[in-house]
C-alpha positions in Angstrom: -3.8 -10.2 7.1 -4.0 -10.9 3.4 -5.6 -8.1 0.6 -5.7 -7.4 -3.0 -4.2 -4.7 -4.4 -6.5 -2.5 -7.0 -4.2 -0.2 -8.7 -5.2 2.3 -11.9 -2.4 4.3 -13.5 -3.9 6.6 -15.7 -7.2 4.6 -16.0 -6.1 1.2 -16.8 -5.8 -1.7 -13.9 -2.7 -3.2 -13.4 -2.0 -7.1 -11.9 -1.5 -7.2 -8.4 -0.9 -10.1 -6.6 -2.0 -10.4 -3.4 -0.3 -8.7 -0.8 0.5 -9.8 2.9 0.9 -7.3 5.9 0.6 -6.9 9.4 -1.8 -4.7 11.7 -1.0 -4.1 15.3 -1.6 -2.3 17.4 1.1 -0.5 20.2 0.5 0.5 23.7 -0.7 4.0 23.0 -3.5 2.7 21.2 -2.2 3.9 17.2 -2.9 1.0 15.3 0.4 0.6 12.6 0.2 -1.4 8.9 2.8 -2.7 7.1 2.7 -4.2 3.3 6.5 -5.0 2.7 7.3 -6.2 -0.8 4.3 -5.6 -2.9 4.5 -6.2 -6.8 2.2 -4.8 -9.2 2.2 -4.7 -13.2 1.0 -2.9 -15.5 0.4 -3.6 -18.9 2.8 -5.8 -19.5 5.5 -3.2 -19.4 5.6 -1.7 -16.1 6.8 -3.6 -13.2 6.3 -1.7 -9.4 7.7 -3.3 -6.2 5.8 -1.0 -3.4 6.4 -1.4 0.8 4.3 0.1 2.6 3.8 1.6 6.7 1.3 3.3 7.8 0.8 4.7 11.1 -3.1 5.6 11.9 -3.6 7.4 15.3 -7.3 8.0 13.7 -9.5 6.6 11.8 -13.1 7.8 10.9 -14.6 4.6 8.6 -17.8 6.8 7.7 -15.8 9.5 5.9 -14.0 7.3 4.6 -10.6 8.7 6.7 -7.5 8.5 9.0 -4.9 10.9 9.9 -1.1 9.5 10.1 1.8 8.9 9.1 2.8 7.0 6.2 5.9 6.2 4.3 5.7 4.2 0.5 9.0 3.2 -0.7 8.7 2.0 -4.4 10.6 0.9 -7.7 10.4 -0.6 -10.6 10.5 -0.7 -14.3 9.4 2.8 -16.7 9.2 5.9 -14.2 8.4 3.7 -11.1 11.1 4.8 -8.8 12.2 5.9 -5.2 
């Protein structure tokens, strides 16, 4: 899976590249989404490196909502820290 991130910080868009991740359905029909090593730059002063893991137990496309668990790890310059 390849995606483009749209990230706003204080209503100002960050420059994020494309990310590559994986989507899989485990034996219990739970969707697992993993996006490691995301990178964004904010106003040429803030660098952010992030990894995201989502476990989706249910997904409602009409309401744009899901239930499940998530883990987001990040670090970088400025105020970004894990």
